[in-house]
C-alpha positions, 0 to 999 in steps of 0.5 A: 745304933740299930736301924729299924723299919716299923711294919704292921699287918692288920695292926699286928706291928713289928720292929723289922732289922736288916741283919744280914751282917749278923750283928744282932746278939740273938741272946739278948732278950733285954734288948728285944723287950726294950725295942717292943716297949711302947713307952721306953722304946719303939713299940711293937708285938715282935722283933724280926730279923732278916738274914741272908740263908744259903738255901732260901732267899732269906731267913726270918728270925722272930722274937716276941716281946719276952724274948721267946720265939715261934712262927708268926704268921702276920710277921712273915708277911711283914718280913716278905714285904721287907725283903722285897723292900731291901731287893732280896726277892721278886714277887715269889720266895722261899724263906726260912722260919723257926718251923721250917720253910715256907713259900710266899707270893705277893699279888698287889697289896696282898701277901699269900704265906703258905702255912704249915699242914695241920694234921689234927684238930682237938675238939671239946664242946665249943672249944678247939685246939690245933698247931698252926706253927704256933699252938692256938686254943679256939673258943666260940662265944656268943658275944665277943664284945663282952669277953674279957680277952686278957683275964680269961685269955691268960687263964686259958693260956696258963691252962696249957702248962709252962709253954702254954698256948694262944687263945682266940675267941670267935663270935660267928654271924651271918655276915662275918667271922670276928676273932680277938686273940690273947697271945702268949709272948706278948701276954696280952691281946693283939689286934690280929694274929695270923697263925691265930686266924688260920687256926680259927679258919681250920677249926671252922671247917668243923662247923661246915665253913669252906675255903677261903674263910674271910676273918675280921680282926680289930686290925682289919680283915684276913683271908685263909684258904686251905685244902683238906685230904681224904684223911683230914689233913689240912694242906695248901693253907695260905694266910692272906692279907696286907703289910705295910711300913708304918715308919723307920728310924734309928735307936740308941742302945 
């Protein structure tokens, strides 16, 4: 039996597992896929293990449904909330993810995750590419409701070679920035992507947007704050949003 907690951050949902005893088999990709399966398992966009670490408040190990690993921004916020529920942390913490260490703090219902510095944005016409812990293609579109996110997103994702890229479609109006994301590893559109909205916010600085940037996803609103050095490096990048437990239980495997 696996004891789990289901969390969501603006609709991006995760199976959270307290693995401080290190009993979860990290090589069992089939089990990860089954837990994420929305018909034969629990259903989620990813699996997150919380483990002890000698140098950090905790270690977060994140798996996409296909068993691949990457940084997950929304998952990081859920991991912080879960670690707090486990009494591992108080309001501030340092944790380890696949890309290195991160700082985080909680303020009311919101969780602030410090993202990695981003040194460069690649630009071509209305598209951008940058790495915010995971690679992201950002494309500005006139009407986001008319975009075939699954098929166009999959095509762009595969154009980046074997490892691929996440793909974000962005509509800009006077009222808001709207984002829809095709996520590699999930291989489908998700309701929200934390590293994705971070990439979008930084890319939009090229079009005159200033920190903080509010972004609307299908799962809710997120905020990204940042600074930029004289040589163009984005630093002190924070992803800000909620993380909520949905339910918990046990599953036999």
